C-alpha positions, 0 to 999 in steps of 0.5 A, spaced: 588 661 483 594 666 486 594 669 479 586 671 480 586 674 487 594 678 485 588 681 479 583 682 484 587 686 488 591 689 483 585 692 480 583 694 486 589 698 488 589 701 480 581 703 481 583 707 488 589 711 485 585 713 478 580 716 482 585 720 487 588 723 480 582 725 477 580 728 484 587 732 484 587 734 476 579 737 476 581 742 482 587 743 488 583 747 492 584 747 500 577 743 498 580 738 496 585 737 499 580 737 506 577 731 502 584 728 501 584 724 507 576 722 508 578 719 500 583 715 502 580 712 508 574 710 503 579 707 500 583 703 505 576 701 507 574 698 501 581 695 500 579 691 507 572 689 505 575 687 499 581 683 502 577 680 507 572 678 501 578 675 499 580 672 505 572 669 506 573 666 498 580 663 499 577 660 506 572 657 503 576 654 497 579 650 502 573 647 505 571 644 497 573 637 497 570 635 504 562 639 501 564 636 494 564 629 496 558 631 501 555 633 495 558 627 490 555 622 496 548 625 496 549 624 488 550 616 489 545 615 494 539 619 490 542 615 484 543 609 487 535 610 491 532 612 484 535 606 480 533 600 485 528 597 481 523 594 488 518 600 491 522 604 497 519 610 501 519 612 508 514 614 512 513 620 519 510 619 524 503 622 521 504 616 516 506 622 511 511 620 505 516 624 507 521 621 501 521 615 496 524 612 489 522 613 482 519 605 482 515 608 487 512 614 483 511 610 477 507 604 480 502 609 482 502 613 477 504 619 480 510 624 480 514 624 487 512 631 489 505 630 490 506 624 494 511 628 499 507 630 504 501 626 503 498 620 506 496 612 502 488 614 502 489 621 499 494 619 494 495 612 492 489 610 486 488 603 491 482 600 495 481 603 501 481 598 504 488 596 501 490 603 503 487 602 511 491 595 511 498 598 509 496 604 515 495 598 518 501 595 519 506 600 519 501 604 525 504 597 528 510 597 525 512 604 529 509 601 536 512 595 536 518 597 534 519 591 530 521 588 522 515 584 518 516 581 512 509 580 508 507 577 502 502 582 498 497 584 492 498 591 490 495 594 483 498 598 479 496 605 475 492 600 470 490 596 476 493 590 475 494 586 481 501 585 482 505 581 487 510 584 492 513 580 498 515 587 501 519 587 508 517 594 512 522 596 518 522 602 523 525 609 520 530 610 526 534 617 527 538 618 533 536 612 537 528 613 536 524 612 530 520 617 527 517 612 522 517 607 518 521 605 511 518 600 507 522 596 500 517 592 497 520 587 491 515 585 485 515 577 485 510 576 480 513 572 476 515 568 481 508 566 483 507 565 476 512 560 476 509 557 483 502 557 480 505 553 473 510 548 478 504 546 483 501 545 477 505 540 474 506 538 481 498 536 482 498 533 475 504 529 476 502 527 482 496 525 479 500 521 474 503 517 480 498 516 483 494 513 476 500 510 475 500 506 482 493 505 481 494 502 474 498 497 478 495 495 483 489 494 478 494 490 474 497 485 481 489 485 482 487 483 477 493 477 478 491 476 483 484 475 482 484 471 475 489 466 478 484 465 484 479 465 480 483 459 474 486 456 482 479 454 484 477 449 478 484 447 477 485 444 485 478 440 482 482 437 476 488 436 480 484 431 486 479 427 481 485 426 477 488 422 483 482 420 486 481 416 479 488 414 479 488 411 486 482 406 483 482 400 480 481 403 472 484 401 465 491 402 464 489 407 457 485 411 463 491 412 468 496 414 462 490 419 460 489 422 467 497 422 468 498 427 463 492 431 466 494 430 473 501 433 470 499 438 466 495 441 471 500 441 476 504 445 471 498 450 469 497 451 477 505 452 478 504 458 473 498 461 477 502 461 483 508 464 479 502 469 478 500 470 486 507 470 488 509 476 483 503 480 485 504 480 492 512 482 491 509 488 487 505 490 492 511 489 498 506 484 501 512 477 500 512 475 508 518 470 510 516 466 516 523 464 521 522 457 523 527 451 524 529 446 518 533 441 515 537 443 509 539 436 508 530 434 507 529 441 503 535 439 498 532 431 498 524 434 497 527 439 491 532 433 488 524 429 488 520 435 485 526 436 479 528 428 478 522 426 473 524 432 469 532 430 468 531 422 467 527 424 461 532 429 459 537 424 461 541 429 465 545 427 471 542 430 478 548 431 485 546 434 490 549 436 496 549 440 503 555 441 508 553 439 514 551 443 520 552 438 525 547 439 531 544 446 528 538 446 525 536 454 519 531 457 522 528 461 516 523 459 511 524 453 509 518 453 503 520 460 499 527 457 500 525 450 497 521 456 491 527 459 490 531 453 489 527 449 484 525 455 480 534 456 478 534 447 478 528 447 473 531 453 469 536 449 470 533 443 467 530 446 462 535 449 458 540 444 458 540 438 454 544 434 455 550 433 462 548 434 469 546 440 474 549 441 481 546 444 487 550 444 493 551 448 499 557 451 502 558 454 509 562 461 508 562 462 517 558 460 524 558 462 530 554 458 536 547 462 533 548 463 526 550 460 519 552 463 513 552 458 507 552 459 500 548 456 495 550 453 487 545 451 482 550 449 477 548 447 470 550 445 462 545 448 458 545 453 453 548 458 456 547 467 456 551 473 453 551 478 458 545 482 455 541 477 455 542 476 463 541 484 463 534 481 462 532 475 465 530 479 472 524 482 469 518 479 469 515 478 464 521 477 460 525 471 457 533 471 455 530 472 448 523 472 444 522 466 443 524 462 449 517 462 452 514 459 445 520 453 445 522 452 453 515 454 456 514 458 462 512 465 464 519 468 465 516 469 472 521 464 475 528 468 476 524 474 478 521 472 483 527 469 487 531 474 486 525 478 490 526 471 495 532 472 496 534 479 496 529 479 502 532 474 506 538 479 505 542 475 500 543 477 492 542 473 487 549 472 482 550 468 476 555 467 471 554 464 464 557 462 458 553 462 452 552 453 449 557 451 456 552 453 462 550 457 468 552 458 475 547 462 480 549 463 487 547 466 493 549 467 500 545 466 506 547 468 514 541 463 518 540 464 526 540 456 528 537 452 534 539 445 537 536 440 533 535 436 540 531 438 545 528 444 542 520 447 544 521 451 537 523 445 532 515 442 534 513 447 528 517 445 523 514 445 517 513 438 512 515 440 505 512 435 502 505 431 501 502 431 507 500 424 511 493 425 514 494 427 521 490 427 526 489 432 532 485 432 538 481 439 539 475 443 538 474 448 533 469 454 533 466 456 526 463 462 524 460 461 517 453 462 514 453 458 508 450 451 509 454 447 503 461 450 506 459 449 513 459 441 511 464 442 507 469 445 514 465 440 518 467 434 514 474 435 513 475 438 520 471 432 523 477 427 519 482 428 523 478 428 529 476 434 531 470 438 534 466 444 530 461 448 534 458 452 528 455 460 528 452 462 523 454 469 522 460 472 527 454 475 532 452 469 534 461 467 534 462 472 539 456 471 543 458 463 544 465 466 545 463 470 550 458 465 554 465 461 555 468 466 559 462 467 563 462 460 565 469 459 566 469 453 560 475 451 556 476 455 550 475 453 542 483 451 540 482 454 533 476 460 530 476 459 522 472 465 520 468 467 514 469 474 512 461 475 509 456 474 514 449 477 515 448 480 522 456 481 524 461 480 518 468 476 519 472 483 520 468 485 526 467 479 529 474 478 528 476 485 532 470 484 538 473 477 540 481 479 540 479 486 544 475 479 549 483 476 550 482 469 549 488 469 546 485 463 540 488 463 534 483 466 529 483 463 521 480 467 516 476 463 512 474 465 505 474 466 497 477 472 496 486 472 497 489 477 494 495 481 497 491 486 500 486 482 502 490 478 506 493 484 509 487 486 511 485 480 516 492 480 518 491 487 520 486 486 524 489 480 527 488 473 524 494 469 524 492 466 517 488 466 512 485 459 508 482 460 501 475 458 499 475 453 496 481 448 499 484 442 498 485 438 505 494 438 504 492 446 506 487 445 511 492 440 514 498 445 513 494 450 516 491 446 522 499 444 524 501 451 525 497 451 531 496 445 533 499 439 534 497 433 531 497 427 537 498 421 531 499 421 524 496 415 517 496 414 511 489 414 508 487 409 502 485 411 496 478 408 497 477 411 503 479 418 501 473 416 494 468 413 498 469 419 503 469 424 497 462 420 494 458 421 500 461 429 501 459 430 494 451 427 495 450 431 500 452 437 497 447 437 491 443 434 495 443 442 500 445 445 493 438 443 490 434 444 496 436 451 498 437 454 490 431 453 488 428 460 489 435 463 490 434 467 482 427 469 485 429 471 491 435 476 488 430 479 484 427 480 490 431 483 493 435 488 488 427 491 487 428 492 493 433 496 494 436 491 499 443 491 495 447 488 502 443 482 501 443 481 494 451 482 494 450 475 500 446 471 496 450 472 489 456 471 493 453 464 496 450 462 490 458 463 487 461 459 493 456 453 492 457 453 485 465 453 486 464 447 491 461 443 486 464 445 480 460 448 476 464 454 473 460 457 469 455 459 474 460 460 479 462 466 474 455 468 473 454 470 479 461 473 480 460 477 475 453 479 479 456 479 485 462 485 483 457 489 480 452 490 485 460 491 489 462 496 485 456 500 482 450 498 487 446 494 481 445 488 477 445 488 470 438 485 467 442 480 462 448 478 467 441 476 471 438 473 467 444 469 464 445 467 472 438 465 472 440 461 466 446 457 469 442 456 475 436 453 471 441 449 468 445 445 474 438 445 478 435 440 472 442 437 472 443 435 479 436 434 482 436 427 479 442 426 483 439 429 489 433 425 489 436 419 487 442 420 493 435 421 497 433 414 498 433 409 492 426 404 492 432 398 493 435 401 498 433 397 505 430 402 511 433 403 517 429 399 522 424 405 527 426 406 534 421 405 539 419 411 543 423 410 549 429 409 545 427 415 541 426 420 546 433 417 549 436 419 543 434 426 543 436 427 549 442 425 548 444 429 543 440 436 545 446 438 549 450 438 542 444 442 538 445 447 543 452 448 543 451 448 536 455 441 536 456 439 529 458 432 531 450 431 531 451 430 524 455 424 525 449 421 528 444 422 523 443 416 521 440 414 528 436 419 528 432 419 522 430 412 525 426 417 530 419 417 528 416 424 525 424 426 525 424 428 518 424 436 519 430 435 526 434 431 519 433 436 515 435 443 520 442 438 522 442 436 514 442 445 514 446 446 520 440 450 522 441 448 530 436 454 532 431 450 529 432 443 531 432 445 537 425 447 536 424 442 532 427 437 538 422 440 542 416 439 538 418 431 538 420 431 545 413 433 547 409 429 542 
C-alpha cells in the first residue's frame, strides 16, 4: 500500500517537472519568466490537493476493518433473514410493510419490492376478511404493547389453506413502538398429525368402549343366565329335600339323594359364575362382622368331609386359638375361599391327607395377623401350570375339566377374595408330590364377652327356623308373590302390611308418621310396580328419615342391579323366588330372633303343600284372560302395561315351577323392554304355553276349592257374623296380612264369597267394600 502511495507522489512530481521543462524549452523570455511563479504556485497547489486526497485515502483505509465487519454482519443477518423457513415481516405504524423475508414473498407469490410500503389489503391475495383480521390483530398489538400467539389459516399463492402458528410482537426502536413484527411457522403437517392422532384416539376410545360393553354384556349374560338356571334349581333342591324327609321307599330315597347331590353341585357352579361376574364388574363387597374361626373351620370340614371319606383321604384341621377374641371380617367369603381350596385339594388327591391350619403371626389388643395354609398330597403342578390356574375359565391342563370336573373359576374367585381382604394367595407345588396354598390376613378383633356387635354374627350352616316379633311392610303388586311372602313371614312370627304399589307404601309410612304410630321393623320393596315403582318409593321413604331398613325383593339380582339398589339406599336384596333359608338369613341381618326351633319335615311338607294349592288356585283365577290383556295392551300402544303383564306372568310361572311358560314370558318381557314391541311369534308361544299350564292346573284348582266329600263348615249366625266382621275391619284398613289367617272363619259368614276372594287376592281395598256391603245387609 505504501509503495502505491509513493508511486502516485513520484508521478505527480514528474508531471510538474516535465511541464516546467516544456515551458522553458519553448521560449525563455520575460513572459515565460514572469509565468514561472504562477506555474510553481499551481503545481504546489495541485501537489497539496493530491497529498490531501492521499491523506483522506489513508484515513479511509484506517476505518476499513470496522466497515467491513459492519457490512459482514449486515450480510449475515440478511442471509439469515431470507434463509429462515418461517414467514417474517415488519410493518410500520400505518401497517405498511417495512421489511419481509424470502419465505413471506414466496408464500404469497410476490416480490419483496412489490410488497414494501403496501398494506395487506392492497397486495396480499387473501380474502378481505382474513386481511382485515390481520390488521385488527396488528393494531391491537401496537396499541396495547402486548405480544400474542395464535393459530390461523393463511392461504398461499395457489389458494391452498395452510395452518400457521403466528407470534406477533411490538417492533420497538429506542424504547418507542414504531410498528409490529411477526413470525409465522407452518404447522400444517402437525395439524394433519393431530387430526390423525385424534381419529386414532377416538377409534381407540370406541374400541375400548366396545370392549368394556362386551365385557359388561358377558358378565350380565352370565349373571342373568345363572339366575334363570338358579330359579328351577332351587325348586329341584327344595322338593328333593322334602321327598327325603317323607316316608318313601329306600330306592326312591337313593334316587332323590343323587338328585340332591348333583343339584347342589350344579348350583355351586352357577354360584361361581355369579361370583366371577361380580368380581369382573367390581361389585364384590365384603362384610365386617364378628365370627368364630373354629366354627368356620368346622363348617368347612362338614362340607368337604363326604368327598374326602369317599376317596379315603384323611382331613386335619387346626385353628390356633386367639383367646377371648372374635375376628371381624366376612366369614362367608373367607369360608368360600377355604372351601374352594379344600375342594381342589380333595379333588386332585387320590390318597394321603389334606390339611387346613391357621397360625397367629402377630397380635395386638385390637387386631391379629393370621396365616392360612391348605396342604395336600395330590398330583401337584409345574410352574407353567401354576401360571394358568389363576385365570378365569382356565385350568392347569385342557383335560383337567373333563377328568376332574369343575368350572375353572374357583382359584380365580379365591385369589380375588383374598386380595380384596388385603392378602396375597401364594402356591408352592411339586408334580406328583402335592401343593400348598397359603395367604396371610389381618383382622380387627373384638372381645367375645359382652360385645353388642357380636350379636350380628352370621350363621354359617343351615339355619333352624327362627321366630321374630315385629311388623313388615311389603310393597308388592303381584298377588301370588304377596301370598308366598306373607306366608313365609307369618311362619316366623312376623305380621305383614301389604301395599299394592310404591305410592300406597309411601302413604302408609306417612300416615304412621302423622299419627305418631310405631314404624315398621323392615320394608320389603318390589322393584317393578304400577303407579310408583320400588326405586322411587324407596327414595321417598328414605327422605322421610324413618330409619327403617329397606330390602329390595326382586327377580333382578344381577351385579349392576344390586349396585343400583344400594345407590338408592336399600340395605339388602333378596332374589325371587327365594328359599326359606335365604329369607331367614336376610331377616337375621336386621331383626333379632326371639326363639329358634327345628321345623319337622311333616310340617314343612304340609305348609308347602297348602301354599302350593293356594298359588295354583290364584294363578288359574287371575290368568285366564291374561293373554288377551297382553295383546290388548300391545295393540293400544301401552308398552309399560304390557311389560308389567309379561313380568308378572314370568314371576307367577316361576313360583309354580313352570319353566317353559316362565321363559316364554321372559322373552316377551325382554323384547318389550329393549325394542318397545313384541314379535307375534313370541306372543304365540307365550299364549300356547299359558294355555297348556292353565289346562294342567285348572282341575287342581277346582279340586282345591273343595271336593264333595269335604265337610262344610258350620255357618255363623247373624250376630256372630257381624262380630267377626267388626274384628277384621281394622285389619283390612291397615292392609294387615293377618286377616288371611282368619279366612276359615270368614268363609262361615253367609254371602262372604266376594270378601273371601278379595282377601285371597290381597286386594284389601276391594275387601273393605265387600265388608261394608256385608255389614249393611
